[in-house]
C-alpha positions in Angstrom: 39.3 8.2 21.2 37.2 5.6 23.5 33.3 6.8 24.5 33.9 7.2 28.3 37.1 9.1 28.1 34.8 11.4 26.5 32.3 11.4 28.7 34.4 11.9 31.3 36.6 15.5 29.7 32.5 16.6 29.7 31.9 16.4 33.2 35.5 17.4 34.2 34.5 20.4 31.8 31.3 20.7 33.2 32.9 20.8 36.8 34.7 24.3 38.7 37.3 22.7 40.1 37.6 19.3 38.7 40.2 18.6 41.5 37.9 19.3 44.0 34.5 18.9 42.7 31.7 15.9 43.1 30.3 14.5 40.8 27.0 11.7 41.2 25.6 9.5 39.2 22.2 8.0 39.5 22.3 4.6 38.1 18.3 2.8 37.1 18.1 -0.4 39.8 16.1 -2.3 37.4 18.9 -4.0 35.2 17.5 -4.7 32.4 17.0 -0.9 32.4 20.8 -0.1 32.5 23.4 -1.6 30.2 25.3 -4.4 32.0 28.7 -2.0 31.2 27.6 0.5 33.0 26.5 -1.5 36.2 29.7 -3.4 36.0 31.8 0.2 36.1 29.2 1.7 38.8 28.9 -1.1 41.3 32.2 -0.6 43.3 31.2 3.4 43.8 27.4 2.5 44.4 26.1 4.5 48.1 23.7 3.4 50.6 21.4 5.7 49.3 17.8 4.4 47.7 15.3 6.8 45.6 11.5 5.6 46.6 9.7 8.0 46.0 8.2 9.1 41.6 8.4 13.3 42.2 7.4 12.8 38.4 4.4 11.1 37.7 0.7 11.4 38.3 -2.3 9.7 39.4 -2.3 6.2 37.4 1.1 6.5 35.7 2.4 7.1 38.7 0.9 3.6 39.4 1.3 1.5 36.8 5.3 3.1 37.0 5.3 1.1 40.9 3.4 -1.7 39.7 6.4 -1.9 37.0 9.0 -1.4 39.5 10.6 -4.7 41.4 11.5 -2.7 44.7 9.9 -1.3 47.4 8.9 2.7 46.8 6.6 5.3 48.8 4.1 6.8 47.4 4.9 9.5 44.3 4.5 13.1 45.3 2.3 13.6 42.7 -0.2 10.1 43.2 -2.6 12.5 43.9 -3.2 14.0 41.1 -4.8 13.6 38.0 -3.1 11.0 35.7 -4.1 9.2 32.7 -3.2 5.7 30.7 -5.1 4.4 28.1 -4.4 1.7 25.5 -4.9 1.6 21.6 -4.5 -2.2 20.8 -3.8 -3.1 16.7 -4.1 -7.2 15.6 -2.5 -6.7 12.5 0.0 -4.3 10.8 -2.3 -2.3 8.6 -4.0 -1.1 12.1 -1.2 0.0 13.5 -0.9 3.4 12.5 -4.5 4.2 12.3 -4.4 2.9 16.3 -1.5 5.3 16.0 -3.1 8.0 15.0 -6.4 7.9 17.2 -4.1 8.0 20.1 -2.1 11.8 19.4 -5.6 13.2 18.8 -6.9 11.6 22.2 -4.0 13.2 23.7 -4.5 16.8 21.3 -7.9 16.7 23.2 -5.9 16.9 26.8 -2.7 18.4 25.3 -3.9 21.0 22.6 -1.5 21.4 19.7 0.8 18.0 20.7 2.9 20.0 21.8 3.8 19.1 24.9 3.6 14.9 23.8 6.5 12.8 22.9 6.6 10.1 20.7 8.4 7.4 22.3 9.1 4.2 19.9 10.1 1.1 20.7 12.2 0.5 17.4 15.5 -0.4 18.3 17.1 2.8 16.6 13.7 5.2 14.7 15.9 8.4 13.5 14.8 9.0 10.0 14.8 4.9 9.0 11.9 5.1 11.7 8.3 3.6 10.0 6.5 5.9 11.8 9.3 9.1 10.6 7.8 11.8 8.4 3.7 10.1 9.1 1.0 12.5 8.7 -1.7 13.4 11.1 -4.4 15.4 9.9 -6.8 16.7 12.8 -9.8 18.9 12.7 -8.1 22.2 14.7 -5.7 22.0 12.1 -8.1 21.7 9.2 -9.4 25.0 10.7 -5.7 26.7 10.4 -4.8 28.6 7.7 -3.3 27.4 4.8 0.6 26.3 5.1 1.5 26.7 1.2 2.9 23.3 1.5 0.5 20.5 -0.9 3.3 18.4 -2.6 1.4 19.1 -5.9 4.8 18.9 -8.4 5.9 15.8 -7.8 2.6 13.8 -8.5 2.2 15.6 -11.4 5.7 14.9 -12.5 5.7 10.9 -11.2 2.5 10.7 -13.9 3.2 13.0 -16.8 7.2 12.8 -16.4 7.5 9.3 -18.5 5.5 11.1 -21.2 7.3 14.0 -21.3 6.7 17.2 -19.2 9.6 18.5 -18.0 9.6 19.9 -14.2 10.3 23.1 -15.3 6.5 22.9 -17.4 5.6 23.2 -13.6 5.9 26.9 -11.4 7.0 26.2 -7.7 4.0 27.9 -6.1 2.3 25.8 -3.7 -0.9 25.1 -5.2 -0.8 24.9 -9.0 -2.1 28.1 -10.5 -4.2 28.6 -14.0 -1.1 29.0 -16.0 0.0 25.0 -14.9 -3.5 23.8 -15.8 -2.7 25.8 -18.7 0.4 24.0 -19.7 -0.5 20.5 -19.0 -3.4 21.0 -20.6 -1.3 22.2 -23.3 1.1 19.1 -23.1 -2.2 16.8 -22.9 -3.0 17.8 -25.8 0.0 17.9 -27.7 0.8 14.1 -26.8 -2.8 12.7 -27.9 -2.2 14.7 -31.4 1.8 13.1 -31.6 0.3 9.0 -30.0 -3.1 9.9 -31.3 -3.5 6.0 -33.2 -1.4 4.7 -30.2 -3.9 5.8 -27.5 -7.2 5.1 -30.2 -5.3 1.2 -29.7 -5.4 1.3 -25.6 -8.5 0.2 -23.8 -9.0 2.8 -20.9 -8.9 0.9 -17.6 -11.2 3.3 -15.9 -15.2 5.3 -16.1 -14.2 8.9 -17.4 -14.4 11.2 -14.7 -14.1 9.2 -11.7 -10.6 9.8 -11.0 -10.0 11.8 -7.9 -6.5 13.2 -5.9 -5.9 11.3 -2.6 -3.3 12.0 0.2 -1.7 9.2 2.4 -0.4 8.7 5.7 2.5 10.1 4.6 1.9 12.9 2.2 2.5 11.4 -1.1 -0.5 12.4 -3.7 -1.9 9.9 -5.7 -5.1 9.0 -8.2 -8.2 6.7 -7.7 -10.4 5.6 -9.0 -13.6 4.0 -8.0 -13.0 0.5 -10.0 -9.2 0.6 -9.6 -7.3 0.7 -6.4 -4.3 0.9 -8.1 -2.2 4.3 -9.3 -0.6 2.5 -12.2 -3.0 3.9 -15.5 -2.5 3.9 -19.1 -0.9 6.9 -21.0 -4.8 7.2 -22.4 -6.9 7.5 -18.9 -3.4 9.8 -17.7 -3.9 12.1 -21.3 -7.5 11.7 -20.7 -7.3 13.3 -16.9 -4.3 16.2 -17.1 -6.6 16.9 -20.4 -9.3 18.4 -19.0 -9.3 22.4 -17.0 -10.5 20.2 -13.9 -7.0 17.9 -13.2 -6.6 20.6 -10.0 -9.8 20.7 -8.2 -9.7 17.3 -6.4 -6.7 18.2 -4.8 -6.6 18.8 -1.4 -6.5 21.6 0.6 -2.7 22.8 1.5 -3.7 23.0 5.4 -1.2 22.3 8.1 -0.6 18.8 9.4 1.4 16.5 12.2 4.5 15.2 11.0 5.9 12.4 13.1 9.8 13.2 12.9 13.3 12.8 15.0 14.8 16.2 16.1 16.9 16.1 13.4 14.5 15.6 11.0 12.3 18.7 11.3 13.6 20.8 8.9 12.2 17.9 6.3 8.9 19.1 6.8 9.3 22.9 7.8 5.2 23.2 6.8 4.2 21.2 9.2 3.7 21.2 13.3 5.9 18.1 14.1 5.8 16.0 17.2 8.6 14.4 18.5 9.8 11.2 17.6 12.1 9.5 19.7 13.5 5.6 20.9 12.9 4.9 24.6 17.0 4.7 25.5 17.6 7.9 23.7 14.6 9.6 25.9 16.0 8.0 29.2 16.6 11.2 32.3 13.7 13.1 30.4 10.6 14.0 30.9 7.2 14.9 29.0 3.9 15.9 29.9 2.6 13.6 27.4 4.0 10.6 26.1 2.7 8.1 23.3 4.4 4.8 23.8 4.5 2.0 21.0 5.5 -1.0 20.6 6.7 -2.0 17.4 9.5 -4.5 15.9 11.5 -4.4 19.3 13.9 -6.9 20.6 12.0 -8.4 23.5 13.2 -11.5 24.5 11.2 -12.3 27.4 8.4 -11.0 29.6 10.3 -9.6 31.8 12.5 -7.9 29.4 9.1 -6.0 27.7 8.0 -4.8 31.0 11.3 -3.3 31.8 10.9 -1.6 28.1 7.5 -0.1 29.6 8.7 0.8 33.0 11.4 2.9 31.1 8.9 4.5 28.8 5.9 4.8 31.2 8.4 6.6 34.0 9.0 9.2 31.6 5.2 10.7 31.6 3.9 13.2 33.6 0.4 13.7 33.8 -0.7 11.7 30.6 0.7 8.0 29.0 -0.6 6.5 25.6 0.1 2.9 24.8 -0.2 1.4 21.6 0.6 -2.1 21.4 -0.5 -5.4 19.6 -2.0 -6.8 22.6 -2.9 -5.7 25.8 0.0 -5.3 28.0 -1.5 -3.7 31.0 -4.2 -6.7 31.4 -1.4 -8.7 31.5 -0.2 -7.1 34.7 -3.5 -7.8 36.6 
């Protein structure tokens, strides 16, 4: 069954009387903002009606949308209200996540707890495959929230010790390692050290004793780091010495809540975190939100006009707050 037929059946099902009902289709008047197929299909039905007033966006956002719109428009209904536009620029890929984090934390100051914010990605198909999916963002406000108990400590310990023989059943399913977990890991390391004393004695240590600490990356992955080495690839002699101490769990970070960027269908992957919607621009067409953070990364705009059309699609979704994260200043190019 074709997608067109499916959509027709859905529309007819929504009409009280399909034979006498009326369907109105609003077609975006920026050609690059809508597919060629849609333009060809609905053009013969086009009525001489033009909607020239922005009823959604406020202040600076409304002014930007009017600047991006090629046609003649009237001042928006909310043009005199407060509406903020900001840019966070990154020069290298490694700066991208930090700029996105800063933009979201700034948005949190305007829209507490980010409940009214959506992250629109210029990726062709973000979803669970997006580089931003699952990205973890801490904030000072969430640090003061009650602990959620969602610390992924068990996979981290097994990642280091499972190769030496530690079993998953040796660890509890508690939110944080308890006294019994600490003792079991110590006992395992003591037995391993006794059985491999000679081999361990011949291994050079890669780090200074007492310098290992737990660190958490932007996706919530725990790893061990030392001042001497940024790598988490450690020889068995250092692993046994670290986990053989009663302090191996002392430097684990607190299990407080975090923001997670995730598509709505992936929110179940992070039950203990506060999820922020991650959506691609076309999928959010026709919708609106109080705050929009538009991330320009891995996009496929072949020329400037197409890029500006993408910016128009994203910015016209925002009501009172629009933050743009991009590798260069789009706003300056408009002036």
